[in-house]
CHARMM internal coordinates of N, CA and C (Angstrom, degrees):
IC EDIT
DIST 1 N 1 CA 1.4502
DIST 1 CA 1 C 1.5788
ANGL 1 N 1 CA 1 C 110.05
DIST 1 C 2 N 1.3143
ANGL 1 CA 1 C 2 N 114.17
DIHE 1 N 1 CA 1 C 2 N -50.82
DIST 2 N 2 CA 1.4825
ANGL 1 C 2 N 2 CA 119.22
DIHE 1 CA 1 C 2 N 2 CA -174.36
DIST 2 CA 2 C 1.4764
ANGL 2 N 2 CA 2 C 110.49
DIHE 1 C 2 N 2 CA 2 C -59.57
DIST 2 C 3 N 1.3087
ANGL 2 CA 2 C 3 N 120.69
DIHE 2 N 2 CA 2 C 3 N -35.39
DIST 3 N 3 CA 1.4957
ANGL 2 C 3 N 3 CA 120.40
DIHE 2 CA 2 C 3 N 3 CA -176.63
DIST 3 CA 3 C 1.5332
ANGL 3 N 3 CA 3 C 111.37
DIHE 2 C 3 N 3 CA 3 C -66.53
DIST 3 C 4 N 1.3267
ANGL 3 CA 3 C 4 N 118.46
DIHE 3 N 3 CA 3 C 4 N -13.92
DIST 4 N 4 CA 1.4647
ANGL 3 C 4 N 4 CA 119.35
DIHE 3 CA 3 C 4 N 4 CA 178.18
DIST 4 CA 4 C 1.5401
ANGL 4 N 4 CA 4 C 115.34
DIHE 3 C 4 N 4 CA 4 C -90.31
DIST 4 C 5 N 1.2969
ANGL 4 CA 4 C 5 N 115.64
DIHE 4 N 4 CA 4 C 5 N -6.27
DIST 5 N 5 CA 1.4780
ANGL 4 C 5 N 5 CA 117.16
DIHE 4 CA 4 C 5 N 5 CA 178.83
DIST 5 CA 5 C 1.4890
ANGL 5 N 5 CA 5 C 112.18
DIHE 4 C 5 N 5 CA 5 C -73.03
DIST 5 C 6 N 1.2865
ANGL 5 CA 5 C 6 N 116.82
DIHE 5 N 5 CA 5 C 6 N 143.33
DIST 6 N 6 CA 1.4704
ANGL 5 C 6 N 6 CA 122.04
DIHE 5 CA 5 C 6 N 6 CA 179.39
DIST 6 CA 6 C 1.5225
ANGL 6 N 6 CA 6 C 110.45
DIHE 5 C 6 N 6 CA 6 C -98.77
DIST 6 C 7 N 1.3799
ANGL 6 CA 6 C 7 N 120.45
DIHE 6 N 6 CA 6 C 7 N -0.88
DIST 7 N 7 CA 1.3908
ANGL 6 C 7 N 7 CA 123.83
DIHE 6 CA 6 C 7 N 7 CA -177.42
DIST 7 CA 7 C 1.4941
ANGL 7 N 7 CA 7 C 108.52
DIHE 6 C 7 N 7 CA 7 C -83.67
DIST 7 C 8 N 1.3489
ANGL 7 CA 7 C 8 N 119.43
DIHE 7 N 7 CA 7 C 8 N 115.05
DIST 8 N 8 CA 1.4205
ANGL 7 C 8 N 8 CA 122.47
DIHE 7 CA 7 C 8 N 8 CA -174.75
DIST 8 CA 8 C 1.5361
ANGL 8 N 8 CA 8 C 110.18
DIHE 7 C 8 N 8 CA 8 C -68.72
DIST 8 C 9 N 1.3149
ANGL 8 CA 8 C 9 N 115.53
DIHE 8 N 8 CA 8 C 9 N -34.33
DIST 9 N 9 CA 1.4818
ANGL 8 C 9 N 9 CA 120.63
DIHE 8 CA 8 C 9 N 9 CA 177.88
DIST 9 CA 9 C 1.4947
ANGL 9 N 9 CA 9 C 115.13
DIHE 8 C 9 N 9 CA 9 C -61.64
DIST 9 C 10 N 1.2643
ANGL 9 CA 9 C 10 N 115.51
DIHE 9 N 9 CA 9 C 10 N -43.20
DIST 10 N 10 CA 1.4682
ANGL 9 C 10 N 10 CA 122.89
DIHE 9 CA 9 C 10 N 10 CA -179.55
DIST 10 CA 10 C 1.5275
ANGL 10 N 10 CA 10 C 109.55
DIHE 9 C 10 N 10 CA 10 C -72.22
DIST 10 C 11 N 1.2138
ANGL 10 CA 10 C 11 N 117.54
DIHE 10 N 10 CA 10 C 11 N -44.74
DIST 11 N 11 CA 1.4650
ANGL 10 C 11 N 11 CA 124.78
DIHE 10 CA 10 C 11 N 11 CA -178.89
DIST 11 CA 11 C 1.6508
ANGL 11 N 11 CA 11 C 106.32
DIHE 10 C 11 N 11 CA 11 C -61.14
DIST 11 C 12 N 1.3406
ANGL 11 CA 11 C 12 N 113.57
DIHE 11 N 11 CA 11 C 12 N -49.90
DIST 12 N 12 CA 1.4746
ANGL 11 C 12 N 12 CA 116.71
DIHE 11 CA 11 C 12 N 12 CA -178.58
DIST 12 CA 12 C 1.5344
ANGL 12 N 12 CA 12 C 110.58
DIHE 11 C 12 N 12 CA 12 C -62.06
DIST 12 C 13 N 1.3125
ANGL 12 CA 12 C 13 N 114.81
DIHE 12 N 12 CA 12 C 13 N -45.71
DIST 13 N 13 CA 1.4909
ANGL 12 C 13 N 13 CA 119.07
DIHE 12 CA 12 C 13 N 13 CA -176.46
DIST 13 CA 13 C 1.5590
ANGL 13 N 13 CA 13 C 113.91
DIHE 12 C 13 N 13 CA 13 C -60.91
DIST 13 C 14 N 1.3605
ANGL 13 CA 13 C 14 N 112.37
DIHE 13 N 13 CA 13 C 14 N -45.44
DIST 14 N 14 CA 1.5106
ANGL 13 C 14 N 14 CA 117.85
DIHE 13 CA 13 C 14 N 14 CA 176.75
DIST 14 CA 14 C 1.5024
ANGL 14 N 14 CA 14 C 111.81
DIHE 13 C 14 N 14 CA 14 C -61.51
DIST 14 C 15 N 1.3258
ANGL 14 CA 14 C 15 N 116.27
DIHE 14 N 14 CA 14 C 15 N -46.59
DIST 15 N 15 CA 1.4396
ANGL 14 C 15 N 15 CA 119.93
DIHE 14 CA 14 C 15 N 15 CA -177.76
DIST 15 CA 15 C 1.5242
ANGL 15 N 15 CA 15 C 109.88
DIHE 14 C 15 N 15 CA 15 C -68.14
DIST 15 C 16 N 1.2991
ANGL 15 CA 15 C 16 N 117.46
DIHE 15 N 15 CA 15 C 16 N -40.11
DIST 16 N 16 CA 1.4724
ANGL 15 C 16 N 16 CA 121.10
DIHE 15 CA 15 C 16 N 16 CA 177.54
DIST 16 CA 16 C 1.5240
ANGL 16 N 16 CA 16 C 112.11
DIHE 15 C 16 N 16 CA 16 C -58.44
DIST 16 C 17 N 1.3322
ANGL 16 CA 16 C 17 N 116.00
DIHE 16 N 16 CA 16 C 17 N -41.92
DIST 17 N 17 CA 1.4731
ANGL 16 C 17 N 17 CA 120.86
DIHE 16 CA 16 C 17 N 17 CA 179.31
DIST 17 CA 17 C 1.5051
ANGL 17 N 17 CA 17 C 110.51
DIHE 16 C 17 N 17 CA 17 C -62.49
DIST 17 C 18 N 1.2997
ANGL 17 CA 17 C 18 N 118.73
DIHE 17 N 17 CA 17 C 18 N -39.12
DIST 18 N 18 CA 1.4678
ANGL 17 C 18 N 18 CA 122.36
DIHE 17 CA 17 C 18 N 18 CA 173.97
DIST 18 CA 18 C 1.5271
ANGL 18 N 18 CA 18 C 112.15
DIHE 17 C 18 N 18 CA 18 C -59.58
DIST 18 C 19 N 1.3616
ANGL 18 CA 18 C 19 N 111.64
DIHE 18 N 18 CA 18 C 19 N -44.90
DIST 19 N 19 CA 1.4809
ANGL 18 C 19 N 19 CA 117.77
DIHE 18 CA 18 C 19 N 19 CA -176.04
DIST 19 CA 19 C 1.5543
ANGL 19 N 19 CA 19 C 107.99
DIHE 18 C 19 N 19 CA 19 C -64.73
DIST 19 C 20 N 1.2847
ANGL 19 CA 19 C 20 N 115.13
DIHE 19 N 19 CA 19 C 20 N -47.20
DIST 20 N 20 CA 1.5794
ANGL 19 C 20 N 20 CA 118.54
DIHE 19 CA 19 C 20 N 20 CA -174.65
DIST 20 CA 20 C 1.4689
ANGL 20 N 20 CA 20 C 109.55
DIHE 19 C 20 N 20 CA 20 C -68.08
DIST 20 C 21 N 1.3448
ANGL 20 CA 20 C 21 N 119.17
DIHE 20 N 20 CA 20 C 21 N -30.09
DIST 21 N 21 CA 1.4775
ANGL 20 C 21 N 21 CA 121.48
DIHE 20 CA 20 C 21 N 21 CA -177.76
DIST 21 CA 21 C 1.5274
ANGL 21 N 21 CA 21 C 108.50
DIHE 20 C 21 N 21 CA 21 C -83.51
DIST 21 C 22 N 1.3207
ANGL 21 CA 21 C 22 N 120.14
DIHE 21 N 21 CA 21 C 22 N 2.75
DIST 22 N 22 CA 1.4195
ANGL 21 C 22 N 22 CA 124.30
DIHE 21 CA 21 C 22 N 22 CA 179.24
DIST 22 CA 22 C 1.5602
ANGL 22 N 22 CA 22 C 109.21
DIHE 21 C 22 N 22 CA 22 C 57.06
DIST 22 C 23 N 1.3130
ANGL 22 CA 22 C 23 N 115.11
DIHE 22 N 22 CA 22 C 23 N 42.42
DIST 23 N 23 CA 1.5142
ANGL 22 C 23 N 23 CA 119.72
DIHE 22 CA 22 C 23 N 23 CA 176.70
DIST 23 CA 23 C 1.5500
ANGL 23 N 23 CA 23 C 105.66
DIHE 22 C 23 N 23 CA 23 C -94.31
DIST 23 C 24 N 1.3593
ANGL 23 CA 23 C 24 N 115.89
DIHE 23 N 23 CA 23 C 24 N 71.66
DIST 24 N 24 CA 1.4591
ANGL 23 C 24 N 24 CA 116.47
DIHE 23 CA 23 C 24 N 24 CA -172.69
DIST 24 CA 24 C 1.5200
ANGL 24 N 24 CA 24 C 114.60
DIHE 23 C 24 N 24 CA 24 C -67.49
DIST 24 C 25 N 1.2799
ANGL 24 CA 24 C 25 N 118.19
DIHE 24 N 24 CA 24 C 25 N -30.72
DIST 25 N 25 CA 1.4475
ANGL 24 C 25 N 25 CA 122.57
DIHE 24 CA 24 C 25 N 25 CA 177.44
DIST 25 CA 25 C 1.5898
ANGL 25 N 25 CA 25 C 109.61
DIHE 24 C 25 N 25 CA 25 C -65.63
DIST 25 C 26 N 1.2284
ANGL 25 CA 25 C 26 N 119.11
DIHE 25 N 25 CA 25 C 26 N -52.28
DIST 26 N 26 CA 1.4246
ANGL 25 C 26 N 26 CA 125.50
DIHE 25 CA 25 C 26 N 26 CA 178.80
DIST 26 CA 26 C 1.5243
ANGL 26 N 26 CA 26 C 111.64
DIHE 25 C 26 N 26 CA 26 C -66.02
DIST 26 C 27 N 1.3017
ANGL 26 CA 26 C 27 N 115.69
DIHE 26 N 26 CA 26 C 27 N -41.64
DIST 27 N 27 CA 1.4953
ANGL 26 C 27 N 27 CA 118.34
DIHE 26 CA 26 C 27 N 27 CA 176.79
DIST 27 CA 27 C 1.5833
ANGL 27 N 27 CA 27 C 112.06
DIHE 26 C 27 N 27 CA 27 C -64.59
DIST 27 C 28 N 1.3948
ANGL 27 CA 27 C 28 N 114.37
DIHE 27 N 27 CA 27 C 28 N -41.97
DIST 28 N 28 CA 1.5104
ANGL 27 C 28 N 28 CA 117.68
DIHE 27 CA 27 C 28 N 28 CA 176.11
DIST 28 CA 28 C 1.4842
ANGL 28 N 28 CA 28 C 109.37
DIHE 27 C 28 N 28 CA 28 C -63.29
DIST 28 C 29 N 1.2322
ANGL 28 CA 28 C 29 N 120.58
DIHE 28 N 28 CA 28 C 29 N -41.44
DIST 29 N 29 CA 1.5276
ANGL 28 C 29 N 29 CA 122.11
DIHE 28 CA 28 C 29 N 29 CA -179.92
DIST 29 CA 29 C 1.5045
ANGL 29 N 29 CA 29 C 110.74
DIHE 28 C 29 N 29 CA 29 C -63.99
DIST 29 C 30 N 1.3845
ANGL 29 CA 29 C 30 N 118.89
DIHE 29 N 29 CA 29 C 30 N -44.12
DIST 30 N 30 CA 1.3999
ANGL 29 C 30 N 30 CA 122.31
DIHE 29 CA 29 C 30 N 30 CA -179.52
DIST 30 CA 30 C 1.5036
ANGL 30 N 30 CA 30 C 112.90
DIHE 29 C 30 N 30 CA 30 C -66.31
DIST 30 C 31 N 1.3734
ANGL 30 CA 30 C 31 N 117.47
DIHE 30 N 30 CA 30 C 31 N -39.91
DIST 31 N 31 CA 1.4914
ANGL 30 C 31 N 31 CA 121.00
DIHE 30 CA 30 C 31 N 31 CA 177.82
DIST 31 CA 31 C 1.5544
ANGL 31 N 31 CA 31 C 109.97
DIHE 30 C 31 N 31 CA 31 C -69.19
DIST 31 C 32 N 1.2204
ANGL 31 CA 31 C 32 N 117.65
DIHE 31 N 31 CA 31 C 32 N -35.92
DIST 32 N 32 CA 1.4711
ANGL 31 C 32 N 32 CA 122.57
DIHE 31 CA 31 C 32 N 32 CA 174.34
DIST 32 CA 32 C 1.5460
ANGL 32 N 32 CA 32 C 114.94
DIHE 31 C 32 N 32 CA 32 C -58.98
DIST 32 C 33 N 1.3375
ANGL 32 CA 32 C 33 N 111.77
DIHE 32 N 32 CA 32 C 33 N -46.26
DIST 33 N 33 CA 1.4947
ANGL 32 C 33 N 33 CA 118.97
DIHE 32 CA 32 C 33 N 33 CA 179.33
DIST 33 CA 33 C 1.4891
ANGL 33 N 33 CA 33 C 107.27
DIHE 32 C 33 N 33 CA 33 C -70.72
DIST 33 C 34 N 1.3337
ANGL 33 CA 33 C 34 N 119.56
DIHE 33 N 33 CA 33 C 34 N -40.84
DIST 34 N 34 CA 1.4703
ANGL 33 C 34 N 34 CA 120.54
DIHE 33 CA 33 C 34 N 34 CA 176.46
DIST 34 CA 34 C 1.5011
ANGL 34 N 34 CA 34 C 114.03
DIHE 33 C 34 N 34 CA 34 C -57.70
DIST 34 C 35 N 1.3045
ANGL 34 CA 34 C 35 N 117.48
DIHE 34 N 34 CA 34 C 35 N -41.45
DIST 35 N 35 CA 1.4880
ANGL 34 C 35 N 35 CA 123.27
DIHE 34 CA 34 C 35 N 35 CA -179.42
DIST 35 CA 35 C 1.5002
ANGL 35 N 35 CA 35 C 106.58
DIHE 34 C 35 N 35 CA 35 C -68.78
DIST 35 C 36 N 1.3166
ANGL 35 CA 35 C 36 N 117.25
DIHE 35 N 35 CA 35 C 36 N -42.06
DIST 36 N 36 CA 1.4658
ANGL 35 C 36 N 36 CA 121.13
DIHE 35 CA 35 C 36 N 36 CA -179.08
DIST 36 CA 36 C 1.5380
ANGL 36 N 36 CA 36 C 109.89
DIHE 35 C 36 N 36 CA 36 C -60.34
DIST 36 C 37 N 1.2888
ANGL 36 CA 36 C 37 N 120.20
DIHE 36 N 36 CA 36 C 37 N -30.94
DIST 37 N 37 CA 1.4437
ANGL 36 C 37 N 37 CA 125.62
DIHE 36 CA 36 C 37 N 37 CA 179.10
DIST 37 CA 37 C 1.5027
ANGL 37 N 37 CA 37 C 116.50
DIHE 36 C 37 N 37 CA 37 C -98.48
DIST 37 C 38 N 1.3316
ANGL 37 CA 37 C 38 N 112.83
DIHE 37 N 37 CA 37 C 38 N 4.30
DIST 38 N 38 CA 1.4633
ANGL 37 C 38 N 38 CA 117.07
DIHE 37 CA 37 C 38 N 38 CA 178.61
DIST 38 CA 38 C 1.5112
ANGL 38 N 38 CA 38 C 111.43
DIHE 37 C 38 N 38 CA 38 C 70.11
DIST 38 C 39 N 1.3415
ANGL 38 CA 38 C 39 N 119.89
DIHE 38 N 38 CA 38 C 39 N 32.47
DIST 39 N 39 CA 1.4753
ANGL 38 C 39 N 39 CA 123.18
DIHE 38 CA 38 C 39 N 39 CA -171.82
DIST 39 CA 39 C 1.5033
ANGL 39 N 39 CA 39 C 114.06
DIHE 38 C 39 N 39 CA 39 C -110.55
DIST 39 C 40 N 1.3413
ANGL 39 CA 39 C 40 N 120.22
DIHE 39 N 39 CA 39 C 40 N -3.96
DIST 40 N 40 CA 1.4161
ANGL 39 C 40 N 40 CA 124.96
DIHE 39 CA 39 C 40 N 40 CA -174.38
DIST 40 CA 40 C 1.5223
ANGL 40 N 40 CA 40 C 113.27
DIHE 39 C 40 N 40 CA 40 C -59.81
DIST 40 C 41 N 1.3350
ANGL 40 CA 40 C 41 N 114.89
DIHE 40 N 40 CA 40 C 41 N -28.92
DIST 41 N 41 CA 1.4666
ANGL 40 C 41 N 41 CA 118.44
DIHE 40 CA 40 C 41 N 41 CA -178.12
DIST 41 CA 41 C 1.5281
ANGL 41 N 41 CA 41 C 110.59
DIHE 40 C 41 N 41 CA 41 C -73.61
DIST 41 C 42 N 1.3225
ANGL 41 CA 41 C 42 N 119.77
DIHE 41 N 41 CA 41 C 42 N -5.47
DIST 42 N 42 CA 1.4889
ANGL 41 C 42 N 42 CA 123.96
DIHE 41 CA 41 C 42 N 42 CA 178.32
DIST 42 CA 42 C 1.5409
ANGL 42 N 42 CA 42 C 110.68
DIHE 41 C 42 N 42 CA 42 C -73.04
DIST 42 C 43 N 1.3696
ANGL 42 CA 42 C 43 N 116.33
DIHE 42 N 42 CA 42 C 43 N -22.04
DIST 43 N 43 CA 1.4642
ANGL 42 C 43 N 43 CA 120.53
DIHE 42 CA 42 C 43 N 43 CA -176.07
DIST 43 CA 43 C 1.5282
ANGL 43 N 43 CA 43 C 107.91
DIHE 42 C 43 N 43 CA 43 C -76.44
DIST 43 C 44 N 1.3395
ANGL 43 CA 43 C 44 N 113.67
DIHE 43 N 43 CA 43 C 44 N 136.11
DIST 44 N 44 CA 1.4956
ANGL 43 C 44 N 44 CA 121.24
DIHE 43 CA 43 C 44 N 44 CA 175.79
DIST 44 CA 44 C 1.5343
ANGL 44 N 44 CA 44 C 105.47
DIHE 43 C 44 N 44 CA 44 C -95.08
DIST 44 C 45 N 1.2943
ANGL 44 CA 44 C 45 N 111.26
DIHE 44 N 44 CA 44 C 45 N 88.64
DIST 45 N 45 CA 1.5290
ANGL 44 C 45 N 45 CA 120.20
DIHE 44 CA 44 C 45 N 45 CA -177.48
DIST 45 CA 45 C 1.4920
ANGL 45 N 45 CA 45 C 112.69
DIHE 44 C 45 N 45 CA 45 C -68.01
DIST 45 C 46 N 1.3539
ANGL 45 CA 45 C 46 N 116.69
DIHE 45 N 45 CA 45 C 46 N -20.77
DIST 46 N 46 CA 1.4722
ANGL 45 C 46 N 46 CA 115.79
DIHE 45 CA 45 C 46 N 46 CA 178.07
DIST 46 CA 46 C 1.4734
ANGL 46 N 46 CA 46 C 116.11
DIHE 45 C 46 N 46 CA 46 C -82.70
DIST 46 C 47 N 1.3550
ANGL 46 CA 46 C 47 N 115.78
DIHE 46 N 46 CA 46 C 47 N -3.52
DIST 47 N 47 CA 1.4613
ANGL 46 C 47 N 47 CA 119.30
DIHE 46 CA 46 C 47 N 47 CA 178.92
DIST 47 CA 47 C 1.5201
ANGL 47 N 47 CA 47 C 110.54
DIHE 46 C 47 N 47 CA 47 C -82.37
DIST 47 C 48 N 1.2635
ANGL 47 CA 47 C 48 N 120.36
DIHE 47 N 47 CA 47 C 48 N -18.06
DIST 48 N 48 CA 1.5591
ANGL 47 C 48 N 48 CA 119.88
DIHE 47 CA 47 C 48 N 48 CA -174.14
DIST 48 CA 48 C 1.5485
ANGL 48 N 48 CA 48 C 108.35
DIHE 47 C 48 N 48 CA 48 C -151.54
DIST 48 C 49 N 1.2568
ANGL 48 CA 48 C 49 N 116.99
DIHE 48 N 48 CA 48 C 49 N 118.76
DIST 49 N 49 CA 1.4960
ANGL 48 C 49 N 49 CA 123.66
DIHE 48 CA 48 C 49 N 49 CA 176.11
DIST 49 CA 49 C 1.5425
ANGL 49 N 49 CA 49 C 107.33
DIHE 48 C 49 N 49 CA 49 C -62.14
DIST 49 C 50 N 1.3301
ANGL 49 CA 49 C 50 N 115.13
DIHE 49 N 49 CA 49 C 50 N -40.34
DIST 50 N 50 CA 1.4719
ANGL 49 C 50 N 50 CA 117.91
DIHE 49 CA 49 C 50 N 50 CA -179.58
DIST 50 CA 50 C 1.5176
ANGL 50 N 50 CA 50 C 109.92
DIHE 49 C 50 N 50 CA 50 C -58.81
DIST 50 C 51 N 1.3615
ANGL 50 CA 50 C 51 N 119.30
DIHE 50 N 50 CA 50 C 51 N -45.25
DIST 51 N 51 CA 1.4313
ANGL 50 C 51 N 51 CA 122.39
DIHE 50 CA 50 C 51 N 51 CA 177.59
DIST 51 CA 51 C 1.5286
ANGL 51 N 51 CA 51 C 113.36
DIHE 50 C 51 N 51 CA 51 C -65.94
DIST 51 C 52 N 1.3096
ANGL 51 CA 51 C 52 N 115.00
DIHE 51 N 51 CA 51 C 52 N -45.09
DIST 52 N 52 CA 1.4200
ANGL 51 C 52 N 52 CA 118.75
DIHE 51 CA 51 C 52 N 52 CA 178.79
DIST 52 CA 52 C 1.5711
ANGL 52 N 52 CA 52 C 112.42
DIHE 51 C 52 N 52 CA 52 C -62.50
DIST 52 C 53 N 1.2860
ANGL 52 CA 52 C 53 N 116.92
DIHE 52 N 52 CA 52 C 53 N -36.86
DIST 53 N 53 CA 1.4508
ANGL 52 C 53 N 53 CA 118.38
DIHE 52 CA 52 C 53 N 53 CA 176.14
DIST 53 CA 53 C 1.5117
ANGL 53 N 53 CA 53 C 111.29
DIHE 52 C 53 N 53 CA 53 C -71.62
DIST 53 C 54 N 1.2949
ANGL 53 CA 53 C 54 N 119.91
DIHE 53 N 53 CA 53 C 54 N -35.45
DIST 54 N 54 CA 1.5381
ANGL 53 C 54 N 54 CA 125.34
DIHE 53 CA 53 C 54 N 54 CA -179.18
DIST 54 CA 54 C 1.5626
ANGL 54 N 54 CA 54 C 104.01
DIHE 53 C 54 N 54 CA 54 C -64.80
DIST 54 C 55 N 1.2812
ANGL 54 CA 54 C 55 N 118.99
DIHE 54 N 54 CA 54 C 55 N -47.31
DIST 55 N 55 CA 1.4629
ANGL 54 C 55 N 55 CA 119.52
DIHE 54 CA 54 C 55 N 55 CA -177.80
DIST 55 CA 55 C 1.5057
ANGL 55 N 55 CA 55 C 109.26
DIHE 54 C 55 N 55 CA 55 C -69.83
DIST 55 C 56 N 1.2903
ANGL 55 CA 55 C 56 N 124.33
DIHE 55 N 55 CA 55 C 56 N -38.49
DIST 56 N 56 CA 1.3982
ANGL 55 C 56 N 56 CA 121.79
DIHE 55 CA 55 C 56 N 56 CA 169.63
DIST 56 CA 56 C 1.4680
ANGL 56 N 56 CA 56 C 117.68
DIHE 55 C 56 N 56 CA 56 C -54.12
DIST 56 C 57 N 1.3821
ANGL 56 CA 56 C 57 N 113.60
DIHE 56 N 56 CA 56 C 57 N -47.78
DIST 57 N 57 CA 1.4360
ANGL 56 C 57 N 57 CA 122.19
DIHE 56 CA 56 C 57 N 57 CA -178.61
DIST 57 CA 57 C 1.5958
ANGL 57 N 57 CA 57 C 105.52
DIHE 56 C 57 N 57 CA 57 C -62.65
DIST 57 C 58 N 1.2546
ANGL 57 CA 57 C 58 N 116.44
DIHE 57 N 57 CA 57 C 58 N -42.11
DIST 58 N 58 CA 1.5489
ANGL 57 C 58 N 58 CA 118.85
DIHE 57 CA 57 C 58 N 58 CA -176.38
DIST 58 CA 58 C 1.5462
ANGL 58 N 58 CA 58 C 110.63
DIHE 57 C 58 N 58 CA 58 C -65.28
DIST 58 C 59 N 1.3790
ANGL 58 CA 58 C 59 N 112.06
DIHE 58 N 58 CA 58 C 59 N -40.84
DIST 59 N 59 CA 1.4036
ANGL 58 C 59 N 59 CA 117.50
DIHE 58 CA 58 C 59 N 59 CA 177.49
DIST 59 CA 59 C 1.5268
ANGL 59 N 59 CA 59 C 112.96
DIHE 58 C 59 N 59 CA 59 C -63.10
DIST 59 C 60 N 1.3259
ANGL 59 CA 59 C 60 N 117.80
DIHE 59 N 59 CA 59 C 60 N -44.49
DIST 60 N 60 CA 1.4376
ANGL 59 C 60 N 60 CA 123.98
DIHE 59 CA 59 C 60 N 60 CA 177.17
DIST 60 CA 60 C 1.5699
ANGL 60 N 60 CA 60 C 110.70
DIHE 59 C 60 N 60 CA 60 C -56.74
DIST 60 C 61 N 1.3670
ANGL 60 CA 60 C 61 N 114.21
DIHE 60 N 60 CA 60 C 61 N -42.27
DIST 61 N 61 CA 1.4285
ANGL 60 C 61 N 61 CA 120.42
DIHE 60 CA 60 C 61 N 61 CA -175.22
DIST 61 CA 61 C 1.5056
ANGL 61 N 61 CA 61 C 110.40
DIHE 60 C 61 N 61 CA 61 C -68.98
DIST 61 C 62 N 1.2928
ANGL 61 CA 61 C 62 N 116.19
DIHE 61 N 61 CA 61 C 62 N -24.88
DIST 62 N 62 CA 1.4564
ANGL 61 C 62 N 62 CA 121.85
DIHE 61 CA 61 C 62 N 62 CA 177.90
DIST 62 CA 62 C 1.4507
ANGL 62 N 62 CA 62 C 111.56
DIHE 61 C 62 N 62 CA 62 C -100.09
DIST 62 C 63 N 1.3109
ANGL 62 CA 62 C 63 N 119.13
DIHE 62 N 62 CA 62 C 63 N -1.04
DIST 63 N 63 CA 1.5516
ANGL 62 C 63 N 63 CA 123.51
DIHE 62 CA 62 C 63 N 63 CA 179.05
DIST 63 CA 63 C 1.5548
ANGL 63 N 63 CA 63 C 108.44
DIHE 62 C 63 N 63 CA 63 C 62.39
DIST 63 C 64 N 1.2844
ANGL 63 CA 63 C 64 N 118.95
DIHE 63 N 63 CA 63 C 64 N 46.23
DIST 64 N 64 CA 1.5079
ANGL 63 C 64 N 64 CA 126.01
DIHE 63 CA 63 C 64 N 64 CA 178.67
DIST 64 CA 64 C 1.5035
ANGL 64 N 64 CA 64 C 107.68
DIHE 63 C 64 N 64 CA 64 C -102.20
END
COOR INIT
IC SEED 1 N 1 CA 1 C
IC BUILD
């Protein structure tokens, strides 16, 4: 459900909370679904270094 929201703030906050809680499995699944739906660009990666780092690490792990 979260991946269908068009609200950048809500998407970023939810994803950031997963990143900060070190929920790597849930975060990875969410990012995978977001990419599959072309929604990853909705995240405001400049708002949180923790989130930006988590997305970079996820991309590296998937060789993206």
